[in-house]
C-alpha positions in Angstrom: -131.4 7.5 -0.5 -135.1 6.7 -0.1 -137.8 7.8 -2.5 -139.4 9.9 0.3 -136.1 11.8 0.8 -136.2 13.0 -2.8 -139.3 15.0 -2.1 -138.3 16.5 1.3 -138.1 20.3 1.4 -134.5 21.5 1.0 -132.9 22.6 4.2 -131.2 25.8 3.0 -131.1 29.3 4.4 -132.0 30.6 1.0 -135.0 28.3 0.6 -138.1 30.3 -0.3 -136.2 33.5 -0.5 -136.7 33.8 -4.3 -139.4 32.6 -6.7 -138.5 30.4 -9.7 -138.5 31.8 -13.2 -138.0 30.1 -16.6 -134.2 30.3 -16.2 -134.3 28.0 -13.2 -136.2 25.3 -15.0 -133.9 25.8 -18.0 -130.8 25.4 -15.8 -132.1 22.1 -14.4 -132.3 20.8 -18.0 -128.4 21.1 -18.2 -128.7 22.9 -21.6 -124.9 22.6 -22.4 -124.9 18.9 -21.9 -128.1 18.4 -23.8 -126.8 20.6 -26.7 -123.8 18.4 -27.0 -126.0 15.3 -27.0 -128.2 16.8 -29.7 -125.1 17.6 -31.8 -124.1 13.9 -31.7 -127.8 12.9 -32.4 -127.9 15.3 -35.3 -124.7 13.9 -36.8 -126.0 10.4 -36.2 -129.0 11.3 -38.4 -126.9 12.6 -41.2 -124.5 9.6 -41.1 -127.5 7.3 -41.4 -128.5 8.5 -44.9 -126.5 9.3 -48.1 -128.3 12.6 -48.7 -130.4 15.0 -46.7 -132.3 14.0 -43.5 -136.1 14.5 -43.9 -136.9 17.9 -42.4 -139.7 16.6 -40.2 -137.5 13.9 -38.7 -134.6 16.4 -38.3 -136.9 18.8 -36.3 -139.2 16.5 -34.4 -136.6 13.8 -33.7 -134.1 16.2 -32.1 -136.8 18.0 -30.2 -138.2 14.8 -28.8 -134.7 13.5 -27.8 -133.8 16.9 -26.3 -137.0 16.9 -24.1 -136.4 13.4 -22.8 -132.7 14.1 -22.2 -133.7 17.3 -20.4 -136.1 15.3 -18.2 -133.2 13.0 -17.2 -131.2 16.1 -16.3 -134.0 17.4 -14.1 -134.3 14.0 -12.3 -130.5 14.1 -11.8 -131.0 17.5 -10.0 -133.9 16.0 -8.0 -132.1 12.9 -6.8 -128.9 14.8 -6.0 -130.4 17.9 -4.4 -129.4 17.0 -0.9 -125.8 16.4 -2.0 -125.9 19.6 -4.0 -126.4 21.6 -0.9 -122.9 20.7 0.4 -120.9 20.9 -2.8 -119.5 24.3 -3.8 -120.0 23.5 -7.5 -123.7 22.8 -7.2 -124.9 24.7 -4.2 -126.4 27.5 -6.4 -128.6 25.1 -8.4 -132.3 25.9 -8.3 -133.4 23.2 -5.8 -130.7 23.8 -3.2 -131.4 27.5 -3.4 -135.1 26.8 -2.7 -136.2 28.4 -6.0 -137.8 25.1 -7.2 -139.2 22.6 -4.9 -138.5 18.8 -5.4 -142.2 18.3 -6.2 -142.1 21.0 -8.8 -139.0 19.5 -10.3 -140.5 16.1 -10.5 -143.7 17.4 -12.2 -141.7 19.4 -14.7 -139.5 16.3 -15.5 -142.6 14.1 -16.0 -144.2 16.7 -18.2 -141.3 17.2 -20.6 -140.5 13.5 -20.6 -144.1 12.6 -21.6 -144.1 15.4 -24.2 -140.8 14.2 -25.7 -142.0 10.6 -25.8 -145.3 11.6 -27.5 -143.4 13.5 -30.2 -141.1 10.6 -30.9 -143.8 8.0 -30.9 -146.3 9.8 -33.1 -144.1 12.1 -35.2 -140.9 10.0 -35.6 -141.1 6.3 -35.0 -141.7 4.0 -31.9 -138.2 2.5 -32.0 -136.4 5.8 -31.5 -138.9 6.6 -28.7 -138.2 3.4 -26.7 -134.5 3.7 -27.2 -134.7 7.3 -25.9 -136.7 6.2 -22.9 -134.2 3.4 -22.2 -131.4 6.1 -22.2 -133.5 8.2 -19.8 -134.0 5.3 -17.4 -130.3 4.3 -17.7 -129.1 7.9 -16.8 -131.8 9.2 -14.4 -132.7 6.0 -12.6 -129.9 3.4 -12.9 -126.9 5.7 -12.9 -128.0 8.7 -10.8 -130.2 6.7 -8.4 -128.0 3.7 -7.9 -124.6 3.3 -9.7 -123.3 6.7 -8.9 -123.2 5.8 -5.2 -122.6 2.1 -5.6 -119.2 1.8 -7.2 -116.1 3.9 -8.2 -116.6 2.5 -11.7 -119.9 4.4 -11.8 -119.0 6.6 -14.8 -117.7 3.6 -16.8 -120.9 1.5 -16.4 -123.3 4.4 -16.4 -121.6 6.0 -19.5 -123.6 3.8 -21.8 -126.8 5.8 -21.4 -125.0 9.0 -22.1 -123.4 7.5 -25.2 -126.8 6.7 -26.8 -127.7 10.0 -28.7 -126.0 9.1 -32.0 -127.9 5.9 -32.2 -131.1 7.7 -31.2 -130.6 10.0 -34.2 -129.7 7.1 -36.4 -132.9 5.1 -35.4 -135.0 8.2 -35.8 -134.1 8.3 -39.5 -133.9 4.6 -40.3 -136.2 3.0 -37.8 -133.5 0.4 -37.2 -130.5 -0.3 -35.0 -127.5 -0.5 -37.3 -123.9 -1.7 -36.6 -122.6 1.7 -37.7 -125.0 3.5 -35.3 -123.7 1.2 -32.5 -120.1 2.1 -33.4 -120.9 5.7 -32.7 -122.2 4.7 -29.3 -119.0 2.8 -28.7 -116.9 5.9 -29.4 -118.7 8.0 -26.8 -118.8 5.2 -24.3 -115.0 4.9 -24.6 -114.6 8.7 -24.4 -116.7 9.1 -21.2 -114.2 7.9 -18.6 -111.2 10.0 -19.7 -113.6 12.9 -20.1 -115.0 12.8 -16.6 -112.2 11.5 -14.4 -110.0 14.6 -14.8 -113.0 16.7 -13.6 -113.4 14.3 -10.7 -109.8 14.9 -9.8 -110.3 18.6 -10.0 -113.4 18.5 -7.8 -112.0 15.9 -5.4 -112.5 18.1 -2.3 -116.1 18.7 -3.2 -116.8 15.0 -3.7 -115.1 14.2 -0.4 -118.0 16.0 1.4 -120.5 13.4 -0.1 -121.1 9.7 0.0 -120.3 9.4 -3.8 -117.4 7.0 -4.3 -115.6 8.7 -7.1 -112.4 7.0 -8.2 -110.0 9.7 -7.0 -111.4 9.4 -3.5 -111.5 5.6 -3.3 -108.2 4.8 -5.1 -106.3 8.1 -5.2 -105.2 10.5 -7.9 -102.3 8.5 -9.3 -104.5 5.5 -10.2 -107.2 7.7 -11.6 -104.7 9.4 -13.8 -103.4 6.0 -15.0 -106.9 4.9 -15.7 -107.5 8.1 -17.6 -104.5 7.4 -19.8 -105.5 3.7 -20.4 -109.0 4.7 -21.4 -107.6 7.4 -23.7 -105.6 4.7 -25.5 -108.8 2.5 -25.7 -110.7 5.4 -27.0 -108.1 6.3 -29.7 -108.2 2.7 -30.9 -112.0 2.7 -31.0 -112.1 5.9 -33.1 -110.1 4.2 -35.9 -112.9 1.6 -36.3 -115.1 3.8 -38.6 -112.3 3.9 -41.1 -111.4 0.2 -40.8 -115.1 -0.8 -41.3 -115.5 1.4 -44.3 -117.9 3.8 -42.6 -115.5 6.8 -43.1 -112.6 7.7 -45.2 -109.1 9.2 -45.1 -110.2 12.7 -43.9 -111.8 11.2 -40.8 -108.9 9.0 -40.1 -106.4 11.9 -40.2 -108.7 13.9 -38.0 -109.1 11.0 -35.5 -105.3 10.5 -35.3 -104.5 14.2 -34.8 -107.3 14.7 -32.3 -106.4 11.5 -30.5 -102.8 12.6 -30.3 -103.9 15.8 -28.6 -105.9 13.8 -26.1 -102.9 11.5 -25.4 -100.7 14.5 -24.8 -103.1 15.9 -22.2 -103.6 12.5 -20.5 -99.8 12.1 -20.3 -99.4 15.6 -18.9 -102.0 14.7 -16.3 -100.2 11.5 -15.3 -96.6 12.6 -15.4 -96.8 16.2 -14.0 -98.1 17.7 -10.8 -99.5 20.7 -12.7 -102.7 21.6 -10.8 -104.2 22.9 -14.1 -103.6 19.7 -16.0 -106.9 18.1 -14.9 -109.1 20.9 -16.1 -107.1 21.3 -19.3 -107.7 17.6 -20.0 -111.4 17.9 -19.3 -111.8 21.0 -21.5 -109.9 19.4 -24.3 -112.1 16.3 -24.1 -115.1 18.4 -24.9 -113.5 20.0 -27.9 -112.2 16.5 -28.9 -115.7 14.9 -29.1 -117.2 17.9 -30.9 -114.4 18.0 -33.5 -114.4 14.2 -34.0 -118.1 14.1 -34.8 -117.8 17.1 -37.1 -115.0 15.3 -38.9 -117.3 12.3 -39.3 -119.9 14.5 -40.8 -117.5 16.3 -43.2 -116.0 13.0 -44.3 -119.5 11.6 -44.9 -120.2 14.2 -47.6 -116.8 14.3 -49.2 
């Protein structure tokens, strides 16, 4: 896809039929995804200190990270807007519907990205700002603009940028990159493939309409299900590391084992049965899993 094609008017019968409102711009920010990122950023902040996170860092740090992450989501909408017009899951997004033009989306993304960076640089610390910008470039430019269409391992390689929020929160408080902060990144990095591949299986027919080489299309469902199980095993092993390194205690270890057992159950159900609901059940459990795991990290930190 060329840069010029990103800014072409959307060819859609609904184009121009409705004017944009704040909800359309809010939807382009992928608020549910960003909220989950901010949860892990917030917990990263608390894990970085023995007591309370300074209130100004808590507020400005998460606001800045949320704005830059939202800008990345808008760029994702912009780059994918031609593909979104042919996918059932995404056809009602603001750009395919003609409510927001590609130029308007680009200007909005640039505005909130610059605002978020300014907040982080001047009200938090420069390191957290540049790490957040690197995450933005990794997701919006490298993953969405290139990797997504270049390899069926797109979600594995590109998952690093989406795994950054805990380290962003950690660096916002400490002004450093610490081994424990990197361990939190590793957990989300290992979680991303078994989280996303079940959704790709469920949406296989939608992806078949596009030029995106998702693993179920290029290598089939059985291999994708096997990969999901293998990465689930890797993820479960990684989640034990906070206990082994002394970062967390017995409460977290018990939670990690129980939650990991649930993930293994769903991954095995996905692999060994032909239940059409197994893919979405695994996907939904993966969201609960990550939230619960990080909450367990937080509780254990203050026990």
